[in-house]
N, C-alpha and C positions, 0 to 999 in steps of 0.2 A: 847895797841894793840900789839898783837904778830905778828910777821912776819911769814907768812905761806909760805911754799915753793910753787913755781909756779906749780909744779906737782899736788898739791892738787886741784887747780882750773881747770887745763887743763890736764886731763888725756891723755892717748895715743889715745883717740878717735878723736881728731881733724882731723887726717889723714883720718879716715873712714868717718867722717862728710863731709870733703871737697870732698872726692871721691863721696859720695852720692849726694852732692849739684851739682857737675859737671855732674853726670849721670842724675840727675833730670833736670838740665838746658838743657842738650843735648836732652833728650827725649822730653822736652817741645818744643825745637826748631823743632824737627821732627814733633811733633803733630801740631804745629802752621803752619809749612810748608805745611803739608797735608791739613789742614783746609783752608789755604790761596789758595792752588791750587783748592780745591773744590769750594771755593767762587768765584775764578776767572772763573772757568768753568760755574758756575751758572750765573754769571754776563754776560758772553758772550752769554750763551743760552738765557737769558732774552733780551739782546740787539738784537740778531737775531730774536727772536720772535716778539719784538716790531717793528723791521724793516719790517718783513713780514706782520705784522698786518697793519702797516701804508701803505704798498704797496697795500694790499687788500682793505683797506678803500679808497685809491685813485682810484683804479680800480672800486670799487663799485660806487663811486661818478661819475666817468666818464660814467659808464653803466646807472646809474640813469638819468644823463643828457641826454644821447642818447635816453633812453626810453621815457623821457618826450618830447623830441623833436619829436620823431617818433609819439608819441601819439597826439601831437599838429598838426603835419603834417597830420596825419590820420583824425583828426577831421576837419581840413580845407578841405581836399579832400572830406569828407562826405558832407560838406556844399556846396562845388563846384558841387558835383554830384547831390545834391538835387536841386540846381539852374538850372543845365542843364536838369534835368528831367522835371522841371517846364517849361523851354523854349521849350522842346520837345513836351510836352502836348499842349502848346499854338500853336506851329507850326502845330501839327497834327490837332488841332481844326480849324486853319486857312485853311489848305488844305481841310478839310471836308467841310468847308463853301464855299470855292472856287468851289469845285466839285458840291455842291448843286446849287450854282449860275449858273455855266455853264450848268448844267442839266436843270435848270429852263429856262435859256436863249435859250437853244436848243429846249426845249419844247415850249416856247413862240414863238420862231422863226418858228418852224414848224407849229404852229397853225396860225401865222400871214401869213406866206407864203402860207399855205394851204388854209386858208380862203381868202387871197388876190387874189389867182388865181381863186378860185371858185366864187368869187363875181363879 
């Protein structure tokens, strides 16, 4: 084997190659930094959106609960109103019956007092 000079294997290009590698590395660092910043912004945006979504879900849940409670209360009030209407109708019927009985008593009383004095 013959010994070849080192210039044969490594021409004067290593300086240029090293410079290119350094520039490539530096540009890669900048690109990754920009990408990392973008990713960080996206993550924060997603985090805020999730937090907002969770708050809206919580508020919606509260509103649904309030709605169902109000609906239940309304149906209970409707039942109560129906019961009160039934009681009112019964009371009106009782009043009418009492009026009829009084009218009959007064008519019967008039006939008995009228016939009692006449006989």
